[in-house]
N, C-alpha and C positions, 0 to 999 in steps of 0.2 A: 503494500500500500504506500510506503513512503515514495517509491519511484513514481507512483501514479500522481502524487501531489506535484512532483517536480516536472513531470512530462506535461501535465495539464497546464501548469503555470507557464512553462516555456512555450508551449504551443499557443496559448492565449496571448502571451506577451508579444510574440513575434508573428501573429497571424496578420494576414494582409487584408482584413476587412476594413474598408474605408482608409483613413489616413493611418500612417504608421504609429504604433503606440509610442508615447513619450510621457515622462514625468511632468505633470503640470507644476507640481511643487517638488523641490529636491528634498524629500523626506520619506519616511516609511509609508505615509498615506499616499504620497505621489506614486510610489512603486505599486502599492496595492491597487490604486486606481488604474494605472497603466496596464496591470495584469488583468483588468476587468474582473474584479473580485466576485461580482454576482454571477457571471457566466462560469467562472472557475468553480464556485460553490455548487452550482447546478450540475455541471459536468461531473464533478467528483461524486456528488450525491447520487446521480443517476448510475454511475459506474458501480458504486457500492450496492445499490438496490438491485441492479441487473444481475449481479453475481449471487443473489440469494435464491435458495430453493423456493421460498415463498413467492417471489416475483415470477419464477418459472411456472409455478402452479397457477397463479392468477392468469398469466398469458395463455397457458394451456386450457384453462377452464373457460376464459372469457374472450380469447382471441383479441381482435382489434379493440373491443370495448375495454378489455383489461389493460391494454397499452394506454388507452385514453385515460382511464381511471388512475393509472400509475402516474401519468404526466400531470394530471390535475392535482393529485395529492402531493406530488413533488413541488409543484408551484406553491401550494399552501405552505409546505415545510420551508421552502426557500424564503418566502415572505416572513415567516415566523422567526427564522433563525439568522437571517442575513446580517443583522446588526452585530450579533455576537460573532459571527464568522469574520466580519470586517475588523472588529476589535482585535480578534486573535491574530489575523494576518498582519495587521499593522504592528501589533506587539512583537510578532515574530521577526519582522524586518527591523524593528527597533533594537534588536540584539546586535546589529552591526554598528560599527563606529560611523560617525558622520562622513568621514572620507570614503568609507566603503559604500555608503548609501549613494554618494556622489558618483562613484564608479558604476554602480548598478544602474542609476538613471542614465548615465552616458551610454552604457551598454544597450539599454532598452532603446534609446533614441537612435543609436547608431546601428542597431541590428547585430551587435556583437554577442552572439549566442554563447560563445566559449566563456567570456568574462561573466555574463549573466549567470550561466550554469554553475560557475565556480562558487558564486555567492548563494545561489538558490539551493545548492546542495547543503550548504551549512544551515540556511534558514529553514529548509524543508523539514529537518528533524524537529525543530522547535514548533513549526506550524503543525506538524503531525501530532505532537504531544498535546498541543492546545486544542486542536480541532477534532481529534479522533472521538472524544466523548460526545461532541456536538453532532458529528456525523452519525454515530450510533443512535443517538436520540432521534434525530431527524429521520433517519432510515426506518427506525422502529415505528415512528408515527405514520410514515407513508405506507408501510406494509400493513399496519393495523387498520388503516383507513380503507384499504382495498380488499382485505382478506375476509 
């Protein structure tokens, strides 16, 4: 699962949808915003849910309706827990020194994935520690809502 955090963050940070990502502010919040924290949370939560036996049972039982129900329940969970997710992500990036945060922002803006990943690897362990209980809770809520 820690690799999933890093991969999702890297893909979302360097995705080419619209303008290239950049830190609007040179701080931990700027990095979280550049990484599209909401989309990141949804993608990771969906990944967690899709790997469960319960989700497979719902999909098998309900087909397309099950997929729709999972999506709607995921939307509810993301809305409910997004603020906590954002706080945890910002706190995780804040474990870096200010000079390192500057390097991360420059890497995001410049598309320097190697530099970004060097720091994201360090921050990923902290983000995982902070967000794993939240993911478990949100995932449980989603699965309880559809099963």
